[in-house]
C-alpha atoms as one frame of an Amber mdcrd trajectory, in Angstrom:
protein
  76.404  34.502  82.188  73.627  37.627  83.137  73.201  36.751  86.773  75.064
  38.474  89.666  75.314  35.484  92.054  75.404  32.161  92.842  74.874  29.066
  95.352  74.306  25.466  95.466  71.071  24.797  95.367  68.751  25.168  98.157
  67.472  21.251  97.424  71.003  20.636  98.728  70.611  20.723 102.085  67.717
  22.608 104.091  68.772  24.948 105.692  69.540  28.576 104.445  72.625  29.146
 101.624  73.204  33.014 101.752  76.190  32.602 103.105  77.198  30.307 100.075
  76.274  33.313  97.418  79.247  33.991  95.366  79.291  37.079  93.614  79.715
  36.752  89.717  82.507  39.643  87.800  82.476  39.503  84.091  81.170  36.232
  84.370  83.204  34.350  86.680  82.889  33.594  90.516  84.757  31.986  93.176
  82.675  29.384  95.296  83.874  29.463  98.771  83.173  25.746 100.370  82.539
  25.805 104.196  85.153  23.954 105.939  84.529  21.140 108.299  83.694  22.563
 111.747  81.466  24.540 109.185  80.038  21.956 108.126  79.713  20.468 111.116
  77.972  22.976 112.581  75.429  24.356 109.783  74.280  21.765 107.585  74.692
  18.057 109.428  71.790  18.209 109.671  69.814  16.805 106.714  72.528  14.289
 104.585  71.695  12.643 102.112  72.815   8.896 102.602  75.841   7.506 100.189
  73.472   4.859  99.361  70.334   7.159  98.163  73.037   8.910  96.141  72.693
   7.078  92.924  68.439   5.803  92.536  69.525   2.206  90.844  67.420   0.169
  89.052  69.188  -2.703  91.277  70.578  -0.261  94.926  73.173   0.864  96.192
  73.695  -0.921  99.187  77.762  -1.228  99.484  78.479   1.686 101.966  77.988
   1.708 105.460  74.562   3.306 107.049  76.850   5.999 108.443  78.366   7.603
 105.638  76.511  11.207 104.476  77.403  13.554 101.762  76.566  16.945 101.080
  76.223  17.061  97.581  76.625  20.066  95.592  76.144  18.752  92.113  74.333
  21.867  90.610  74.567  26.365  91.578  71.577  28.519  90.991  72.011  31.811
  89.339  69.744  34.046  91.863  67.886  34.285  88.516  66.987  30.615  89.333
  69.212  29.255  86.632  70.736  25.470  87.582  74.402  25.294  86.384  76.576
  22.763  86.125  80.364  21.628  85.190  80.014  18.728  82.186  82.099  18.477
  79.045  80.549  16.588  75.460  83.179  14.404  73.920  80.966  12.737  71.775
  81.004   9.800  72.863  80.829  10.442  76.657  80.004  13.647  78.442  82.189
  14.597  82.221  80.739  16.047  84.977  82.020  17.314  88.039  80.325  17.318
  91.639  81.443  18.831  94.898  80.731  16.239  97.768  80.906  16.432 101.449
  81.844  13.502 103.354  81.164  13.201 106.470  84.555  10.850 107.848  86.809
   9.514 105.624  85.383   6.354 103.990  86.720   4.174 100.931  83.874   2.176
  99.342  83.469   0.134  96.526  79.868   0.012  94.491  77.908  -1.032  91.573
  74.460   0.214  90.145  72.423  -1.025  87.286  69.649   1.244  85.238  70.165
   4.278  87.619  68.779   7.671  87.752  71.689   9.997  85.303  74.350   7.452
  86.116  73.685   4.787  84.493  75.284   1.284  84.708  78.450   0.753  86.903
  80.884  -1.796  87.829  83.489  -1.874  91.018  83.666   2.270  90.810  86.081
   2.208  94.000  84.894   5.781  96.167  87.716   6.315  98.195  86.413   9.769
 100.556  87.531  11.771 102.690  86.362  13.697 105.676  85.816  17.314 103.896
  84.995  18.133 100.364  85.990  15.793  97.907  86.012  16.568  93.900  84.123
  13.325  92.238  84.559  13.470  88.016  81.818  11.472  86.971  81.834  10.225
  83.542  78.409   9.353  81.154  79.053   7.393  77.924  76.258   7.999  75.526
  74.980   4.161  75.770  75.131   4.892  79.438  77.015   1.705  80.423  80.204
   1.234  81.493  79.747   4.926  83.430  83.107   6.009  85.962  83.223   8.278
  89.021  86.899   9.423  90.583  87.278  11.314  93.088  90.252  13.639  94.145
  90.924  16.339  96.448  89.285  19.870  95.812  91.776  21.833  93.657  91.477
  26.001  93.004  91.191  25.010  89.074  88.224  27.571  87.282  85.774  25.679
  85.642  83.528  26.909  83.164  79.558  25.987  84.283  77.272  25.690  81.786
  73.424  25.727  81.900  71.944  22.640  83.349  68.886  22.178  81.031  71.041
  22.478  78.181  72.952  19.534  79.535  69.620  17.363  80.670  68.767  18.200
  76.724  71.514  17.138  75.135  71.324  13.605  77.363  67.970  13.226  76.535
  66.762  13.674  79.937  65.187  17.381  80.148  61.886  15.855  80.893  63.393
  15.071  84.180  64.297  17.982  86.531  66.146  16.424  88.906  68.602  14.375
  86.793  71.616  15.715  88.770  70.293  14.875  91.575  68.745  11.196  91.890
  68.436  11.398  95.140  65.535  13.862  95.246  62.873  11.142  93.185  62.805
   9.625  96.264  60.013   9.698  98.836  62.303  10.212 102.352  63.544  13.285
 100.278  60.694  14.873  99.337  61.193  17.485 101.641  64.096  19.338  99.558
  61.873  20.333  96.329
């Protein structure tokens, strides 16, 4: 990595995120996520509705309408390179996302022909108030994709160029393949 700074993409929330900048030192960085109090004070003006995260052919409507998420699926360097955490094992690709939930809520959802996320059935999202680590596994056939929610850890992850992940998955022409909600009209102002 030649970048000297990284931060969550500005499209994730509309307010400037200069306080979320992490300095890169010898190719490593520590991205500090804001506390619940800080998020509620600074970043909850315009979160994503949980039901809008997936953008599916058969819409996901199982979650309560007041369940809101601030998703960090990508980081951006000071050289405007988009980064993701992903690992390819030959038959599937696993991504790591960090989602802030405005409340503790467990929902079970299914999606069919979703942007990026393929199809999934009866996936349980046991979200806690605050930050949640979401492990998303996308099977190469775009079917039976899975999500697993856990508490964030201090684990170090290897971040890679998001455009390389998109190309590998045949999504290289979709600039929002890891942020599918940006395809919806109501989020157009975040581009």
